[in-house]
LUMNU-860299 format. One record per atom (N, C-alpha, C): residue number from 1; residue in one letter; atom name; x, y, z. Coordinates in steps of 0.2 Angstrom, whole numbers, always signed. Example, Ala and Ser with C-alpha at 12.3 -4.5 7.8 and 13.67 -1.06 7.14 Angstrom:
% LUMNU-860299
<node><num>1</num><residu>A</residu><atome>N</atome><u>+66</u><v>-28</v><w>+39</w></node>
<node><num>1</num><residu>A</residu><atome>CA</atome><u>+62</u><v>-22</v><w>+39</w></node>
<node><num>1</num><residu>A</residu><atome>C</atome><u>+66</u><v>-16</v><w>+39</w></node>
<node><num>2</num><residu>S</residu><atome>N</atome><u>+64</u><v>-11</v><w>+35</w></node>
<node><num>2</num><residu>S</residu><atome>CA</atome><u>+68</u><v>-5</v><w>+36</w></node>
<node><num>2</num><residu>S</residu><atome>C</atome><u>+64</u><v>+0</v><w>+39</w></node>
***
This chain:
% LUMNU-860299
<node><num>1</num><residu>M</residu><atome>N</atome><u>-63</u><v>-18</v><w>-21</w></node>
<node><num>1</num><residu>M</residu><atome>CA</atome><u>-66</u><v>-12</v><w>-23</w></node>
<node><num>1</num><residu>M</residu><atome>C</atome><u>-62</u><v>-9</v><w>-29</w></node>
<node><num>2</num><residu>T</residu><atome>N</atome><u>-65</u><v>-6</v><w>-34</w></node>
<node><num>2</num><residu>T</residu><atome>CA</atome><u>-62</u><v>-3</v><w>-39</w></node>
<node><num>2</num><residu>T</residu><atome>C</atome><u>-62</u><v>+5</v><w>-38</w></node>
<node><num>3</num><residu>G</residu><atome>N</atome><u>-58</u><v>+8</v><w>-41</w></node>
<node><num>3</num><residu>G</residu><atome>CA</atome><u>-57</u><v>+15</v><w>-40</w></node>
<node><num>3</num><residu>G</residu><atome>C</atome><u>-63</u><v>+19</v><w>-42</w></node>
<node><num>4</num><residu>K</residu><atome>N</atome><u>-67</u><v>+16</v><w>-47</w></node>
<node><num>4</num><residu>K</residu><atome>CA</atome><u>-73</u><v>+20</v><w>-49</w></node>
<node><num>4</num><residu>K</residu><atome>C</atome><u>-79</u><v>+21</v><w>-44</w></node>
<node><num>5</num><residu>N</residu><atome>N</atome><u>-78</u><v>+17</v><w>-39</w></node>
<node><num>5</num><residu>N</residu><atome>CA</atome><u>-83</u><v>+18</v><w>-33</w></node>
<node><num>5</num><residu>N</residu><atome>C</atome><u>-81</u><v>+22</v><w>-27</w></node>
<node><num>6</num><residu>W</residu><atome>N</atome><u>-76</u><v>+26</v><w>-28</w></node>
<node><num>6</num><residu>W</residu><atome>CA</atome><u>-74</u><v>+30</v><w>-22</w></node>
<node><num>6</num><residu>W</residu><atome>C</atome><u>-79</u><v>+35</v><w>-20</w></node>
<node><num>7</num><residu>T</residu><atome>N</atome><u>-81</u><v>+34</v><w>-13</w></node>
<node><num>7</num><residu>T</residu><atome>CA</atome><u>-85</u><v>+40</v><w>-10</w></node>
<node><num>7</num><residu>T</residu><atome>C</atome><u>-80</u><v>+42</v><w>-4</w></node>
<node><num>8</num><residu>W</residu><atome>N</atome><u>-82</u><v>+47</v><w>-1</w></node>
<node><num>8</num><residu>W</residu><atome>CA</atome><u>-78</u><v>+50</v><w>+5</w></node>
<node><num>8</num><residu>W</residu><atome>C</atome><u>-78</u><v>+45</v><w>+10</w></node>
<node><num>9</num><residu>Q</residu><atome>N</atome><u>-84</u><v>+41</v><w>+11</w></node>
<node><num>9</num><residu>Q</residu><atome>CA</atome><u>-84</u><v>+36</v><w>+17</w></node>
<node><num>9</num><residu>Q</residu><atome>C</atome><u>-79</u><v>+30</v><w>+15</w></node>
<node><num>10</num><residu>K</residu><atome>N</atome><u>-80</u><v>+28</v><w>+9</w></node>
<node><num>10</num><residu>K</residu><atome>CA</atome><u>-76</u><v>+22</v><w>+7</w></node>
<node><num>10</num><residu>K</residu><atome>C</atome><u>-68</u><v>+24</v><w>+7</w></node>
<node><num>11</num><residu>L</residu><atome>N</atome><u>-66</u><v>+30</v><w>+5</w></node>
<node><num>11</num><residu>L</residu><atome>CA</atome><u>-59</u><v>+32</v><w>+6</w></node>
<node><num>11</num><residu>L</residu><atome>C</atome><u>-57</u><v>+31</v><w>+13</w></node>
<node><num>12</num><residu>I</residu><atome>N</atome><u>-61</u><v>+34</v><w>+18</w></node>
<node><num>12</num><residu>I</residu><atome>CA</atome><u>-60</u><v>+33</v><w>+25</w></node>
<node><num>12</num><residu>I</residu><atome>C</atome><u>-59</u><v>+26</v><w>+27</w></node>
<node><num>13</num><residu>D</residu><atome>N</atome><u>-64</u><v>+22</v><w>+25</w></node>
<node><num>13</num><residu>D</residu><atome>CA</atome><u>-65</u><v>+15</v><w>+27</w></node>
<node><num>13</num><residu>D</residu><atome>C</atome><u>-59</u><v>+11</v><w>+25</w></node>
<node><num>14</num><residu>E</residu><atome>N</atome><u>-56</u><v>+13</v><w>+19</w></node>
<node><num>14</num><residu>E</residu><atome>CA</atome><u>-51</u><v>+9</v><w>+16</w></node>
<node><num>14</num><residu>E</residu><atome>C</atome><u>-44</u><v>+12</v><w>+18</w></node>
<node><num>15</num><residu>R</residu><atome>N</atome><u>-44</u><v>+17</v><w>+22</w></node>
<node><num>15</num><residu>R</residu><atome>CA</atome><u>-38</u><v>+20</v><w>+25</w></node>
<node><num>15</num><residu>R</residu><atome>C</atome><u>-34</u><v>+23</v><w>+19</w></node>
<node><num>16</num><residu>M</residu><atome>N</atome><u>-37</u><v>+27</v><w>+15</w></node>
<node><num>16</num><residu>M</residu><atome>CA</atome><u>-34</u><v>+30</v><w>+9</w></node>
<node><num>16</num><residu>M</residu><atome>C</atome><u>-32</u><v>+37</v><w>+11</w></node>
<node><num>17</num><residu>T</residu><atome>N</atome><u>-26</u><v>+40</v><w>+8</w></node>
<node><num>17</num><residu>T</residu><atome>CA</atome><u>-24</u><v>+46</v><w>+9</w></node>
<node><num>17</num><residu>T</residu><atome>C</atome><u>-25</u><v>+50</v><w>+2</w></node>
<node><num>18</num><residu>L</residu><atome>N</atome><u>-28</u><v>+56</v><w>+3</w></node>
<node><num>18</num><residu>L</residu><atome>CA</atome><u>-29</u><v>+60</v><w>-3</w></node>
<node><num>18</num><residu>L</residu><atome>C</atome><u>-25</u><v>+66</v><w>-3</w></node>
<node><num>19</num><residu>T</residu><atome>N</atome><u>-20</u><v>+67</v><w>-7</w></node>
<node><num>19</num><residu>T</residu><atome>CA</atome><u>-16</u><v>+73</v><w>-7</w></node>
<node><num>19</num><residu>T</residu><atome>C</atome><u>-17</u><v>+77</v><w>-13</w></node>
<node><num>20</num><residu>A</residu><atome>N</atome><u>-18</u><v>+84</v><w>-12</w></node>
<node><num>20</num><residu>A</residu><atome>CA</atome><u>-19</u><v>+88</v><w>-18</w></node>
<node><num>20</num><residu>A</residu><atome>C</atome><u>-12</u><v>+92</v><w>-19</w></node>
<node><num>21</num><residu>F</residu><atome>N</atome><u>-10</u><v>+93</v><w>-26</w></node>
<node><num>21</num><residu>F</residu><atome>CA</atome><u>-4</u><v>+96</v><w>-28</w></node>
<node><num>21</num><residu>F</residu><atome>C</atome><u>-5</u><v>+102</v><w>-32</w></node>
<node><num>22</num><residu>C</residu><atome>N</atome><u>-3</u><v>+107</v><w>-31</w></node>
<node><num>22</num><residu>C</residu><atome>CA</atome><u>-3</u><v>+113</v><w>-35</w></node>
<node><num>22</num><residu>C</residu><atome>C</atome><u>+2</u><v>+113</v><w>-41</w></node>
<node><num>23</num><residu>H</residu><atome>N</atome><u>-1</u><v>+114</v><w>-47</w></node>
<node><num>23</num><residu>H</residu><atome>CA</atome><u>+3</u><v>+113</v><w>-53</w></node>
<node><num>23</num><residu>H</residu><atome>C</atome><u>+6</u><v>+120</v><w>-55</w></node>
<node><num>24</num><residu>N</residu><atome>N</atome><u>+5</u><v>+125</v><w>-51</w></node>
<node><num>24</num><residu>N</residu><atome>CA</atome><u>+8</u><v>+131</v><w>-53</w></node>
<node><num>24</num><residu>N</residu><atome>C</atome><u>+15</u><v>+131</v><w>-52</w></node>
<node><num>25</num><residu>H</residu><atome>N</atome><u>+20</u><v>+132</v><w>-57</w></node>
<node><num>25</num><residu>H</residu><atome>CA</atome><u>+27</u><v>+131</v><w>-56</w></node>
<node><num>25</num><residu>H</residu><atome>C</atome><u>+30</u><v>+135</v><w>-51</w></node>
<node><num>26</num><residu>L</residu><atome>N</atome><u>+27</u><v>+141</v><w>-49</w></node>
<node><num>26</num><residu>L</residu><atome>CA</atome><u>+30</u><v>+145</v><w>-44</w></node>
<node><num>26</num><residu>L</residu><atome>C</atome><u>+28</u><v>+143</v><w>-37</w></node>
<node><num>27</num><residu>C</residu><atome>N</atome><u>+23</u><v>+139</v><w>-36</w></node>
<node><num>27</num><residu>C</residu><atome>CA</atome><u>+20</u><v>+137</v><w>-30</w></node>
<node><num>27</num><residu>C</residu><atome>C</atome><u>+22</u><v>+130</v><w>-28</w></node>
<node><num>28</num><residu>N</residu><atome>N</atome><u>+20</u><v>+125</v><w>-32</w></node>
<node><num>28</num><residu>N</residu><atome>CA</atome><u>+21</u><v>+118</v><w>-30</w></node>
<node><num>28</num><residu>N</residu><atome>C</atome><u>+19</u><v>+116</v><w>-23</w></node>
<node><num>29</num><residu>H</residu><atome>N</atome><u>+14</u><v>+119</v><w>-20</w></node>
<node><num>29</num><residu>H</residu><atome>CA</atome><u>+12</u><v>+117</v><w>-14</w></node>
<node><num>29</num><residu>H</residu><atome>C</atome><u>+8</u><v>+110</v><w>-14</w></node>
<node><num>30</num><residu>S</residu><atome>N</atome><u>+8</u><v>+106</v><w>-9</w></node>
<node><num>30</num><residu>S</residu><atome>CA</atome><u>+5</u><v>+100</v><w>-8</w></node>
<node><num>30</num><residu>S</residu><atome>C</atome><u>+2</u><v>+100</v><w>-1</w></node>
<node><num>31</num><residu>Q</residu><atome>N</atome><u>-4</u><v>+97</v><w>-1</w></node>
<node><num>31</num><residu>Q</residu><atome>CA</atome><u>-8</u><v>+96</v><w>+6</w></node>
<node><num>31</num><residu>Q</residu><atome>C</atome><u>-12</u><v>+90</v><w>+6</w></node>
<node><num>32</num><residu>K</residu><atome>N</atome><u>-11</u><v>+86</v><w>+12</w></node>
<node><num>32</num><residu>K</residu><atome>CA</atome><u>-15</u><v>+80</v><w>+13</w></node>
<node><num>32</num><residu>K</residu><atome>C</atome><u>-22</u><v>+83</v><w>+15</w></node>
<node><num>33</num><residu>L</residu><atome>N</atome><u>-27</u><v>+80</v><w>+11</w></node>
<node><num>33</num><residu>L</residu><atome>CA</atome><u>-34</u><v>+83</v><w>+12</w></node>
<node><num>33</num><residu>L</residu><atome>C</atome><u>-37</u><v>+79</v><w>+18</w></node>
<node><num>34</num><residu>D</residu><atome>N</atome><u>-41</u><v>+83</v><w>+22</w></node>
<node><num>34</num><residu>D</residu><atome>CA</atome><u>-45</u><v>+80</v><w>+28</w></node>
<node><num>34</num><residu>D</residu><atome>C</atome><u>-51</u><v>+77</v><w>+25</w></node>
<node><num>35</num><residu>L</residu><atome>N</atome><u>-51</u><v>+70</v><w>+25</w></node>
<node><num>35</num><residu>L</residu><atome>CA</atome><u>-57</u><v>+66</v><w>+22</w></node>
<node><num>35</num><residu>L</residu><atome>C</atome><u>-63</u><v>+67</v><w>+26</w></node>
<node><num>36</num><residu>A</residu><atome>N</atome><u>-62</u><v>+67</v><w>+33</w></node>
<node><num>36</num><residu>A</residu><atome>CA</atome><u>-68</u><v>+67</v><w>+37</w></node>
<node><num>36</num><residu>A</residu><atome>C</atome><u>-71</u><v>+74</v><w>+36</w></node>
<node><num>37</num><residu>K</residu><atome>N</atome><u>-68</u><v>+79</v><w>+36</w></node>
<node><num>37</num><residu>K</residu><atome>CA</atome><u>-71</u><v>+86</v><w>+34</w></node>
<node><num>37</num><residu>K</residu><atome>C</atome><u>-74</u><v>+86</v><w>+28</w></node>
<node><num>38</num><residu>L</residu><atome>N</atome><u>-71</u><v>+83</v><w>+23</w></node>
<node><num>38</num><residu>L</residu><atome>CA</atome><u>-74</u><v>+83</v><w>+16</w></node>
<node><num>38</num><residu>L</residu><atome>C</atome><u>-81</u><v>+78</v><w>+16</w></node>
<node><num>39</num><residu>R</residu><atome>N</atome><u>-80</u><v>+73</v><w>+20</w></node>
<node><num>39</num><residu>R</residu><atome>CA</atome><u>-86</u><v>+68</v><w>+20</w></node>
<node><num>39</num><residu>R</residu><atome>C</atome><u>-92</u><v>+72</v><w>+24</w></node>
<node><num>40</num><residu>D</residu><atome>N</atome><u>-90</u><v>+76</v><w>+29</w></node>
<node><num>40</num><residu>D</residu><atome>CA</atome><u>-95</u><v>+80</v><w>+33</w></node>
<node><num>40</num><residu>D</residu><atome>C</atome><u>-98</u><v>+85</v><w>+28</w></node>
<node><num>41</num><residu>R</residu><atome>N</atome><u>-94</u><v>+88</v><w>+24</w></node>
<node><num>41</num><residu>R</residu><atome>CA</atome><u>-97</u><v>+94</v><w>+20</w></node>
<node><num>41</num><residu>R</residu><atome>C</atome><u>-101</u><v>+91</v><w>+14</w></node>
<node><num>42</num><residu>F</residu><atome>N</atome><u>-99</u><v>+86</v><w>+11</w></node>
<node><num>42</num><residu>F</residu><atome>CA</atome><u>-102</u><v>+84</v><w>+5</w></node>
<node><num>42</num><residu>F</residu><atome>C</atome><u>-106</u><v>+78</v><w>+5</w></node>
<node><num>43</num><residu>G</residu><atome>N</atome><u>-106</u><v>+74</v><w>+11</w></node>
<node><num>43</num><residu>G</residu><atome>CA</atome><u>-110</u><v>+68</v><w>+12</w></node>
<node><num>43</num><residu>G</residu><atome>C</atome><u>-105</u><v>+62</v><w>+11</w></node>
<node><num>44</num><residu>P</residu><atome>N</atome><u>-107</u><v>+57</v><w>+15</w></node>
<node><num>44</num><residu>P</residu><atome>CA</atome><u>-103</u><v>+51</v><w>+15</w></node>
<node><num>44</num><residu>P</residu><atome>C</atome><u>-103</u><v>+47</v><w>+8</w></node>
<node><num>45</num><residu>D</residu><atome>N</atome><u>-108</u><v>+48</v><w>+5</w></node>
<node><num>45</num><residu>D</residu><atome>CA</atome><u>-109</u><v>+44</v><w>-1</w></node>
<node><num>45</num><residu>D</residu><atome>C</atome><u>-108</u><v>+48</v><w>-8</w></node>
<node><num>46</num><residu>A</residu><atome>N</atome><u>-106</u><v>+54</v><w>-7</w></node>
<node><num>46</num><residu>A</residu><atome>CA</atome><u>-104</u><v>+59</v><w>-12</w></node>
<node><num>46</num><residu>A</residu><atome>C</atome><u>-98</u><v>+56</v><w>-16</w></node>
<node><num>47</num><residu>Q</residu><atome>N</atome><u>-98</u><v>+56</v><w>-22</w></node>
<node><num>47</num><residu>Q</residu><atome>CA</atome><u>-92</u><v>+53</v><w>-26</w></node>
<node><num>47</num><residu>Q</residu><atome>C</atome><u>-86</u><v>+57</v><w>-25</w></node>
<node><num>48</num><residu>A</residu><atome>N</atome><u>-80</u><v>+54</v><w>-24</w></node>
<node><num>48</num><residu>A</residu><atome>CA</atome><u>-74</u><v>+57</v><w>-22</w></node>
<node><num>48</num><residu>A</residu><atome>C</atome><u>-69</u><v>+55</v><w>-27</w></node>
<node><num>49</num><residu>M</residu><atome>N</atome><u>-71</u><v>+54</v><w>-34</w></node>
<node><num>49</num><residu>M</residu><atome>CA</atome><u>-66</u><v>+53</v><w>-39</w></node>
<node><num>49</num><residu>M</residu><atome>C</atome><u>-63</u><v>+59</v><w>-41</w></node>
<node><num>50</num><residu>E</residu><atome>N</atome><u>-57</u><v>+59</v><w>-44</w></node>
<node><num>50</num><residu>E</residu><atome>CA</atome><u>-53</u><v>+64</v><w>-46</w></node>
<node><num>50</num><residu>E</residu><atome>C</atome><u>-57</u><v>+69</v><w>-50</w></node>
<node><num>51</num><residu>W</residu><atome>N</atome><u>-61</u><v>+67</v><w>-55</w></node>
<node><num>51</num><residu>W</residu><atome>CA</atome><u>-65</u><v>+72</v><w>-59</w></node>
<node><num>51</num><residu>W</residu><atome>C</atome><u>-70</u><v>+75</v><w>-56</w></node>
<node><num>52</num><residu>D</residu><atome>N</atome><u>-72</u><v>+72</v><w>-50</w></node>
<node><num>52</num><residu>D</residu><atome>CA</atome><u>-78</u><v>+75</v><w>-46</w></node>
<node><num>52</num><residu>D</residu><atome>C</atome><u>-75</u><v>+80</v><w>-41</w></node>
<node><num>53</num><residu>V</residu><atome>N</atome><u>-69</u><v>+79</v><w>-39</w></node>
<node><num>53</num><residu>V</residu><atome>CA</atome><u>-66</u><v>+83</v><w>-33</w></node>
<node><num>53</num><residu>V</residu><atome>C</atome><u>-62</u><v>+89</v><w>-36</w></node>
<node><num>54</num><residu>R</residu><atome>N</atome><u>-58</u><v>+88</v><w>-41</w></node>
<node><num>54</num><residu>R</residu><atome>CA</atome><u>-53</u><v>+93</v><w>-44</w></node>
<node><num>54</num><residu>R</residu><atome>C</atome><u>-56</u><v>+99</v><w>-45</w></node>
<node><num>55</num><residu>P</residu><atome>N</atome><u>-62</u><v>+100</v><w>-49</w></node>
<node><num>55</num><residu>P</residu><atome>CA</atome><u>-65</u><v>+106</v><w>-50</w></node>
<node><num>55</num><residu>P</residu><atome>C</atome><u>-67</u><v>+110</v><w>-44</w></node>
<node><num>56</num><residu>K</residu><atome>N</atome><u>-67</u><v>+107</v><w>-38</w></node>
<node><num>56</num><residu>K</residu><atome>CA</atome><u>-69</u><v>+110</v><w>-32</w></node>
<node><num>56</num><residu>K</residu><atome>C</atome><u>-63</u><v>+113</v><w>-28</w></node>
<node><num>57</num><residu>L</residu><atome>N</atome><u>-57</u><v>+111</v><w>-30</w></node>
<node><num>57</num><residu>L</residu><atome>CA</atome><u>-51</u><v>+113</v><w>-27</w></node>
<node><num>57</num><residu>L</residu><atome>C</atome><u>-48</u><v>+119</v><w>-29</w></node>
<node><num>58</num><residu>R</residu><atome>N</atome><u>-45</u><v>+123</v><w>-24</w></node>
<node><num>58</num><residu>R</residu><atome>CA</atome><u>-41</u><v>+129</v><w>-26</w></node>
<node><num>58</num><residu>R</residu><atome>C</atome><u>-35</u><v>+128</v><w>-21</w></node>
<node><num>59</num><residu>C</residu><atome>N</atome><u>-29</u><v>+130</v><w>-23</w></node>
<node><num>59</num><residu>C</residu><atome>CA</atome><u>-23</u><v>+129</v><w>-19</w></node>
<node><num>59</num><residu>C</residu><atome>C</atome><u>-23</u><v>+134</v><w>-13</w></node>
<node><num>60</num><residu>A</residu><atome>N</atome><u>-22</u><v>+131</v><w>-7</w></node>
<node><num>60</num><residu>A</residu><atome>CA</atome><u>-23</u><v>+135</v><w>-1</w></node>
<node><num>60</num><residu>A</residu><atome>C</atome><u>-17</u><v>+140</v><w>-1</w></node>
<node><num>61</num><residu>R</residu><atome>N</atome><u>-12</u><v>+140</v><w>-4</w></node>
<node><num>61</num><residu>R</residu><atome>CA</atome><u>-6</u><v>+144</v><w>-4</w></node>
<node><num>61</num><residu>R</residu><atome>C</atome><u>-7</u><v>+150</v><w>-9</w></node>
<node><num>62</num><residu>C</residu><atome>N</atome><u>-8</u><v>+148</v><w>-16</w></node>
<node><num>62</num><residu>C</residu><atome>CA</atome><u>-8</u><v>+153</v><w>-21</w></node>
<node><num>62</num><residu>C</residu><atome>C</atome><u>-15</u><v>+155</v><w>-24</w></node>
<node><num>63</num><residu>G</residu><atome>N</atome><u>-20</u><v>+150</v><w>-22</w></node>
<node><num>63</num><residu>G</residu><atome>CA</atome><u>-27</u><v>+151</v><w>-25</w></node>
<node><num>63</num><residu>G</residu><atome>C</atome><u>-28</u><v>+148</v><w>-32</w></node>
<node><num>64</num><residu>G</residu><atome>N</atome><u>-23</u><v>+145</v><w>-35</w></node>
<node><num>64</num><residu>G</residu><atome>CA</atome><u>-23</u><v>+143</v><w>-41</w></node>
<node><num>64</num><residu>G</residu><atome>C</atome><u>-28</u><v>+137</v><w>-42</w></node>
<node><num>65</num><residu>D</residu><atome>N</atome><u>-31</u><v>+136</v><w>-48</w></node>
<node><num>65</num><residu>D</residu><atome>CA</atome><u>-35</u><v>+130</v><w>-49</w></node>
<node><num>65</num><residu>D</residu><atome>C</atome><u>-32</u><v>+124</v><w>-53</w></node>
<node><num>66</num><residu>K</residu><atome>N</atome><u>-26</u><v>+125</v><w>-54</w></node>
<node><num>66</num><residu>K</residu><atome>CA</atome><u>-22</u><v>+119</v><w>-58</w></node>
<node><num>66</num><residu>K</residu><atome>C</atome><u>-20</u><v>+114</v><w>-52</w></node>
<node><num>67</num><residu>V</residu><atome>N</atome><u>-24</u><v>+110</v><w>-50</w></node>
<node><num>67</num><residu>V</residu><atome>CA</atome><u>-23</u><v>+105</v><w>-45</w></node>
<node><num>67</num><residu>V</residu><atome>C</atome><u>-23</u><v>+98</v><w>-47</w></node>
<node><num>68</num><residu>G</residu><atome>N</atome><u>-19</u><v>+94</v><w>-45</w></node>
<node><num>68</num><residu>G</residu><atome>CA</atome><u>-19</u><v>+87</v><w>-46</w></node>
<node><num>68</num><residu>G</residu><atome>C</atome><u>-20</u><v>+83</v><w>-39</w></node>
<node><num>69</num><residu>L</residu><atome>N</atome><u>-22</u><v>+77</v><w>-40</w></node>
<node><num>69</num><residu>L</residu><atome>CA</atome><u>-23</u><v>+73</v><w>-34</w></node>
<node><num>69</num><residu>L</residu><atome>C</atome><u>-20</u><v>+66</v><w>-34</w></node>
<node><num>70</num><residu>S</residu><atome>N</atome><u>-18</u><v>+64</v><w>-28</w></node>
<node><num>70</num><residu>S</residu><atome>CA</atome><u>-15</u><v>+58</v><w>-28</w></node>
<node><num>70</num><residu>S</residu><atome>C</atome><u>-18</u><v>+54</v><w>-22</w></node>
<node><num>71</num><residu>Y</residu><atome>N</atome><u>-21</u><v>+48</v><w>-24</w></node>
<node><num>71</num><residu>Y</residu><atome>CA</atome><u>-24</u><v>+43</v><w>-20</w></node>
<node><num>71</num><residu>Y</residu><atome>C</atome><u>-19</u><v>+38</v><w>-18</w></node>
<node><num>72</num><residu>T</residu><atome>N</atome><u>-18</u><v>+37</v><w>-11</w></node>
<node><num>72</num><residu>T</residu><atome>CA</atome><u>-13</u><v>+33</v><w>-9</w></node>
<node><num>72</num><residu>T</residu><atome>C</atome><u>-15</u><v>+28</v><w>-3</w></node>
<node><num>73</num><residu>P</residu><atome>N</atome><u>-14</u><v>+22</v><w>-3</w></node>
<node><num>73</num><residu>P</residu><atome>CA</atome><u>-17</u><v>+18</v><w>+2</w></node>
<node><num>73</num><residu>P</residu><atome>C</atome><u>-12</u><v>+18</v><w>+8</w></node>
<node><num>74</num><residu>D</residu><atome>N</atome><u>-15</u><v>+18</v><w>+14</w></node>
<node><num>74</num><residu>D</residu><atome>CA</atome><u>-11</u><v>+18</v><w>+20</w></node>
<node><num>74</num><residu>D</residu><atome>C</atome><u>-8</u><v>+11</v><w>+21</w></node>
<node><num>75</num><residu>T</residu><atome>N</atome><u>-1</u><v>+10</v><w>+21</w></node>
<node><num>75</num><residu>T</residu><atome>CA</atome><u>+2</u><v>+4</v><w>+21</w></node>
<node><num>75</num><residu>T</residu><atome>C</atome><u>+5</u><v>+3</v><w>+28</w></node>
<node><num>76</num><residu>S</residu><atome>N</atome><u>+4</u><v>+7</v><w>+33</w></node>
<node><num>76</num><residu>S</residu><atome>CA</atome><u>+7</u><v>+6</v><w>+39</w></node>
<node><num>76</num><residu>S</residu><atome>C</atome><u>+4</u><v>+0</v><w>+43</w></node>
<node><num>77</num><residu>P</residu><atome>N</atome><u>+8</u><v>-3</v><w>+47</w></node>
<node><num>77</num><residu>P</residu><atome>CA</atome><u>+6</u><v>-9</v><w>+50</w></node>
<node><num>77</num><residu>P</residu><atome>C</atome><u>+1</u><v>-7</v><w>+56</w></node>
<node><num>78</num><residu>T</residu><atome>N</atome><u>-4</u><v>-11</v><w>+56</w></node>
<node><num>78</num><residu>T</residu><atome>CA</atome><u>-10</u><v>-10</v><w>+61</w></node>
<node><num>78</num><residu>T</residu><atome>C</atome><u>-11</u><v>-16</v><w>+65</w></node>
<node><num>79</num><residu>G</residu><atome>N</atome><u>-7</u><v>-22</v><w>+64</w></node>
<node><num>79</num><residu>G</residu><atome>CA</atome><u>-8</u><v>-28</v><w>+68</w></node>
<node><num>79</num><residu>G</residu><atome>C</atome><u>-13</u><v>-32</v><w>+64</w></node>
<node><num>80</num><residu>D</residu><atome>N</atome><u>-16</u><v>-30</v><w>+59</w></node>
<node><num>80</num><residu>D</residu><atome>CA</atome><u>-20</u><v>-34</v><w>+54</w></node>
<node><num>80</num><residu>D</residu><atome>C</atome><u>-18</u><v>-32</v><w>+47</w></node>
<node><num>81</num><residu>I</residu><atome>N</atome><u>-19</u><v>-36</v><w>+43</w></node>
<node><num>81</num><residu>I</residu><atome>CA</atome><u>-17</u><v>-35</v><w>+36</w></node>
<node><num>81</num><residu>I</residu><atome>C</atome><u>-22</u><v>-30</v><w>+33</w></node>
<node><num>82</num><residu>N</residu><atome>N</atome><u>-19</u><v>-24</v><w>+31</w></node>
<node><num>82</num><residu>N</residu><atome>CA</atome><u>-24</u><v>-19</v><w>+28</w></node>
<node><num>82</num><residu>N</residu><atome>C</atome><u>-27</u><v>-21</v><w>+22</w></node>
<node><num>83</num><residu>T</residu><atome>N</atome><u>-32</u><v>-17</v><w>+20</w></node>
<node><num>83</num><residu>T</residu><atome>CA</atome><u>-35</u><v>-19</v><w>+14</w></node>
<node><num>83</num><residu>T</residu><atome>C</atome><u>-31</u><v>-19</v><w>+7</w></node>
<node><num>84</num><residu>Y</residu><atome>N</atome><u>-26</u><v>-14</v><w>+7</w></node>
<node><num>84</num><residu>Y</residu><atome>CA</atome><u>-22</u><v>-14</v><w>+1</w></node>
<node><num>84</num><residu>Y</residu><atome>C</atome><u>-18</u><v>-21</v><w>+1</w></node>
<node><num>85</num><residu>A</residu><atome>N</atome><u>-15</u><v>-23</v><w>+6</w></node>
<node><num>85</num><residu>A</residu><atome>CA</atome><u>-12</u><v>-29</v><w>+6</w></node>
<node><num>85</num><residu>A</residu><atome>C</atome><u>-16</u><v>-35</v><w>+5</w></node>
<node><num>86</num><residu>K</residu><atome>N</atome><u>-22</u><v>-35</v><w>+7</w></node>
<node><num>86</num><residu>K</residu><atome>CA</atome><u>-27</u><v>-40</v><w>+5</w></node>
<node><num>86</num><residu>K</residu><atome>C</atome><u>-28</u><v>-41</v><w>-2</w></node>
<node><num>87</num><residu>R</residu><atome>N</atome><u>-29</u><v>-35</v><w>-5</w></node>
<node><num>87</num><residu>R</residu><atome>CA</atome><u>-30</u><v>-35</v><w>-13</w></node>
<node><num>87</num><residu>R</residu><atome>C</atome><u>-24</u><v>-37</v><w>-16</w></node>
<node><num>88</num><residu>K</residu><atome>N</atome><u>-18</u><v>-36</v><w>-14</w></node>
<node><num>88</num><residu>K</residu><atome>CA</atome><u>-12</u><v>-38</v><w>-17</w></node>
<node><num>88</num><residu>K</residu><atome>C</atome><u>-10</u><v>-46</v><w>-15</w></node>
<node><num>89</num><residu>G</residu><atome>N</atome><u>-14</u><v>-49</v><w>-11</w></node>
<node><num>89</num><residu>G</residu><atome>CA</atome><u>-13</u><v>-56</v><w>-9</w></node>
<node><num>89</num><residu>G</residu><atome>C</atome><u>-8</u><v>-57</v><w>-4</w></node>
<node><num>90</num><residu>S</residu><atome>N</atome><u>-6</u><v>-52</v><w>+0</w></node>
<node><num>90</num><residu>S</residu><atome>CA</atome><u>-1</u><v>-53</v><w>+5</w></node>
<node><num>90</num><residu>S</residu><atome>C</atome><u>-4</u><v>-57</v><w>+11</w></node>
***
């Protein structure tokens, strides 16, 4: 799967983590986003790419709108090779 196809459900299915970072130099707050809540709010097939998500976000601490996002695969062992490892050929 390529990043251009991320939806809320695909992020959940692929065990991805989405973290928002406030770029206000006095705040620097970060928070892991609840993908299930976002899926329920926007729909499972709604686009979840950075340019779709970022305009909807505000920092929970300072209310600022200068927010960045980090998409990270869950690489914790599960007894099965996770999808990230499969893509890497492990």
